[in-house]
C-alpha positions in Angstrom: -36.7 10.9 111.5 -37.7 11.9 108.0 -34.4 14.0 107.3 -32.2 11.5 108.9 -33.5 8.6 106.7 -33.2 10.6 103.6 -29.7 11.5 104.5 -29.0 7.7 105.1 -30.4 6.6 101.7 -28.1 9.3 100.0 -25.1 8.1 101.9 -25.8 4.4 101.0 -26.3 5.4 97.4 -23.1 7.4 97.0 -21.0 4.6 98.8 -22.4 2.0 96.6 -21.8 4.0 93.2 -18.1 4.7 94.6 -17.7 1.0 95.0 -19.4 0.1 91.7 -17.0 2.4 89.9 -14.0 0.8 91.7 -15.1 -2.6 90.8 -15.7 -1.7 87.1 -12.2 0.0 86.9 -10.4 -3.1 88.5 -12.3 -5.5 86.0 -11.3 -3.0 83.2 -7.6 -3.0 84.2 -7.4 -7.1 84.6 -9.3 -7.4 81.2 -6.8 -5.0 79.6 -9.3 -2.9 78.1 -11.5 -5.6 76.9 -13.8 -5.9 79.9 -17.1 -4.4 81.1 -15.3 -1.2 81.5 -14.4 -0.9 77.9 -17.9 -1.8 77.0 -19.3 0.6 79.3 -16.9 3.4 77.9 -17.7 2.2 74.3 -21.5 2.5 74.8 -21.0 6.1 76.4 -19.0 7.1 73.7 -21.6 6.0 71.2 -24.3 7.6 73.2 -22.8 10.9 73.7 -20.9 11.1 70.3 -24.2 12.5 68.4 -24.4 15.2 71.5 -21.0 16.1 71.0 -21.0 16.5 67.2 -24.2 18.5 67.7 -22.5 20.7 70.2 -19.4 21.1 67.9 -21.5 21.8 65.1 -23.2 24.5 67.2 -20.1 26.0 68.6 -18.1 26.3 65.5 -20.4 28.9 63.7 -20.6 30.7 66.9 -16.5 30.9 67.3 -16.4 31.8 63.6 -18.8 34.6 64.1 -16.8 36.1 67.0 -13.5 35.5 64.8 -15.0 37.3 62.2 -16.3 40.1 64.2 -12.7 40.7 65.5 -11.3 40.2 62.0 -14.0 43.0 60.8 -12.6 45.6 63.4 -9.4 45.0 62.4 -10.1 45.1 58.8 -11.8 48.5 59.6 -8.6 50.0 61.1 -6.6 48.7 58.2 -9.0 50.1 55.8 -9.1 53.5 57.4 -5.1 53.7 57.3 -5.3 52.5 53.4 -7.9 55.3 52.7 -5.6 57.9 54.4 -2.5 56.8 52.9 -4.4 56.6 49.5 -5.7 60.5 50.0 -2.1 61.6 50.7 -0.9 59.9 47.6 -3.6 61.3 45.6 -2.8 64.5 46.7 0.8 64.2 46.4 -0.2 63.3 42.6 -2.4 66.2 42.1 0.5 68.6 43.3 3.1 66.9 41.0 0.7 67.4 37.9 0.0 71.0 38.9 4.0 71.6 39.2 4.3 69.9 36.0 1.8 72.0 34.1 3.5 75.0 35.7 6.6 74.1 34.4 5.3 73.1 30.9 3.6 76.3 30.8 6.8 78.3 31.7 8.8 76.3 29.3 6.2 77.2 26.5 6.2 80.8 27.3 10.2 81.0 27.6 10.5 79.5 24.2 7.9 81.7 22.7 9.4 84.2 20.2 7.0 87.4 19.2 6.6 87.9 15.5 8.7 90.8 15.5 12.4 90.7 16.9 11.7 92.8 20.0 12.5 92.5 23.7 10.0 90.9 26.1 9.9 90.3 29.9 8.1 87.1 31.4 5.5 87.6 34.1 3.1 85.6 35.9 -0.6 86.2 36.5 -0.7 87.5 40.2 -4.4 88.1 40.7 -7.6 88.2 38.8 -10.6 90.9 38.3 -12.5 91.5 41.5 -15.7 90.4 39.3 -16.4 88.8 35.9 -17.5 92.3 34.6 -14.1 93.6 34.9 -12.0 91.9 32.1 -8.5 92.6 33.5 -5.5 90.6 35.0 -2.6 91.6 37.4 1.0 90.6 36.8 3.8 90.4 39.2 6.2 92.9 37.0 6.1 96.6 37.0 8.3 99.9 36.4 11.1 98.1 37.9 11.1 95.5 35.3 10.6 97.8 32.5 6.8 97.5 32.2 5.1 100.5 30.7 1.5 101.5 29.8 0.5 100.6 26.2 2.6 97.5 25.9 1.4 94.4 24.6 0.8 91.2 26.5 1.0 87.9 24.7 1.1 84.1 25.7 2.0 81.0 23.5 -1.5 81.4 22.0 -1.9 84.7 21.1 -2.6 88.3 22.0 -4.0 88.6 25.6 -4.3 92.3 26.1 -2.0 95.4 26.9 -0.8 97.1 29.9 -3.3 99.8 30.9 -1.9 100.7 34.3 1.5 100.2 36.0 3.2 100.4 39.3 6.6 99.9 40.8 6.5 96.0 41.0 2.9 95.0 39.5 0.8 96.0 36.3 -2.6 95.5 35.2 -3.5 93.8 31.8 -6.6 94.9 30.1 -7.7 92.2 28.1 -8.8 91.9 24.4 -12.1 90.7 25.6 -12.8 93.9 27.3 -15.3 96.1 25.6 -13.2 99.2 25.8 -10.3 97.4 24.0 -9.9 97.5 20.3 -7.5 95.6 18.2 -6.7 96.0 14.5 -6.5 92.9 12.7 -5.7 91.5 9.2 -7.3 88.4 7.9 -4.9 85.7 6.7 -7.7 84.3 4.3 -8.4 87.6 2.4 -5.5 89.6 3.6 -8.1 92.6 4.5 -7.8 94.5 7.8 -10.7 94.9 10.2 -11.3 95.6 13.7 -12.1 93.5 16.6 -14.0 94.6 19.7 -14.3 92.6 23.2 -17.7 91.8 24.3 -17.0 90.6 27.8 -18.1 87.0 28.3 -18.3 85.1 24.9 -16.9 85.7 21.4 -15.2 88.9 20.0 -16.6 90.9 17.3 -15.1 91.5 14.0 -16.0 94.6 11.8 -14.8 95.2 8.2 -15.8 98.5 6.6 -15.5 98.7 2.7 -14.6 95.1 2.3 -15.9 93.1 -0.9 -14.7 89.7 0.3 -16.6 87.2 2.5 -14.8 85.7 5.5 -15.2 82.0 5.9 -15.2 80.0 9.1 -11.8 79.0 10.4 -9.9 82.1 9.1 -7.2 83.1 11.1 -6.9 86.9 12.3 -3.8 88.3 13.5 -2.6 91.9 14.6 -2.1 94.5 11.8 0.7 96.5 13.6 -1.1 99.5 14.5 -1.9 99.3 18.2 0.1 96.0 18.7 3.1 94.4 17.1 2.1 92.9 13.8 1.6 89.1 13.3 0.3 88.3 16.8 -2.4 85.5 16.7 -5.9 87.1 17.7 -8.5 84.5 16.9 -10.3 82.6 14.4 -13.5 83.6 12.4 -16.5 81.5 14.2 -19.1 82.4 11.5 -18.9 83.1 7.9 -20.2 86.4 6.8 -20.1 88.8 3.9 -20.4 92.6 3.5 -24.0 94.0 2.4 -23.8 97.3 0.2 -23.7 100.2 2.5 -23.1 98.3 5.7 -19.9 96.8 7.2 -19.3 93.0 7.5 -19.8 91.8 10.9 -19.2 88.5 12.5 -18.2 86.6 15.6 -14.5 85.5 16.5 -13.1 82.9 18.9 -10.2 84.2 20.8 -6.9 82.4 20.4 -6.1 82.7 24.0 -7.7 80.4 26.6 -8.4 82.9 29.5 -9.2 80.2 32.1 -5.7 78.8 31.6 -3.7 82.1 31.6 -0.8 81.9 34.1 2.5 82.9 32.6 2.5 85.9 29.9 5.2 88.1 28.1 5.1 91.7 27.9 6.4 93.0 24.8 8.7 95.8 26.2 10.6 96.6 22.7 7.8 97.9 20.8 5.8 101.0 21.3 2.2 101.4 20.2 1.1 104.3 18.0 -1.7 105.3 20.4 0.0 104.9 24.0 -1.7 108.1 25.7 -1.3 108.3 29.6 -3.6 110.2 31.6 -1.3 112.4 33.7 -3.8 112.2 36.7 -4.3 108.5 36.9 -1.3 107.3 35.2 -3.7 104.9 33.2 -3.9 104.2 29.4 -6.4 106.3 27.4 -7.5 104.4 24.3 -7.4 106.4 21.4 -9.9 104.8 18.9 -7.9 103.7 15.8 -10.8 102.0 14.2 -12.7 102.8 11.0 -14.6 106.1 11.2 -17.8 106.5 9.4 -19.1 109.8 8.1 -22.8 110.4 8.3 
């Protein structure tokens, strides 16, 4: 009996609520929105307005956060695309700068005129030495281009070295920084001659025998015309020095050339050095000392 009574109570309550709602709606229509329904509606709105505002205040940041997360994902994709495009543009800029530098270097070397009116052949550095201990460079010109052992090699800054081995389409340049190289020079400050030797890494070494004049820092040295054509810049005196009685004047010289920047060079093919002796077995240049000789 208990479940039946509970069912009856629920049914009666539901029917009563439906009838009450119908009556309120009828009064509200007849009163044109000014009756009891309007009052109940207004009260309900007043009652639930704070709840609605609270729900909106809570939901708005959550919705904004969700939108923000979506926007962040989109921004990350756009940022990745922008970075990729930026890297591509940076690489293009570097390529353009490299081409511009190479073009500038080539223009400078083509405009270079040797101190004497002799023929030259433009060549490009093709490869470096296998180690830092070998002061040599290889160029992309050889016998087919008129290159021969003993010829001087220059760039826009000055004397680079000379050819010490040549093949059909390539040749090896022995740099002036090599300890086996020697250059007869003239000091433009004192007009006296001396001898420069390479020391590998670092500055060159200047030796003057029998001089009575001191050399000053910054004085320019050029080839004296013995082993190389005359007047080619070789270097600048790095430290002042003067001769001591019975001894040679010895000081250091900063080379005119920038070895790390060598790219294009010119080979002086229209001038023969006085000491170009070629080993018949190896085809390489045999350096004949032309420097001062001391007698004990």
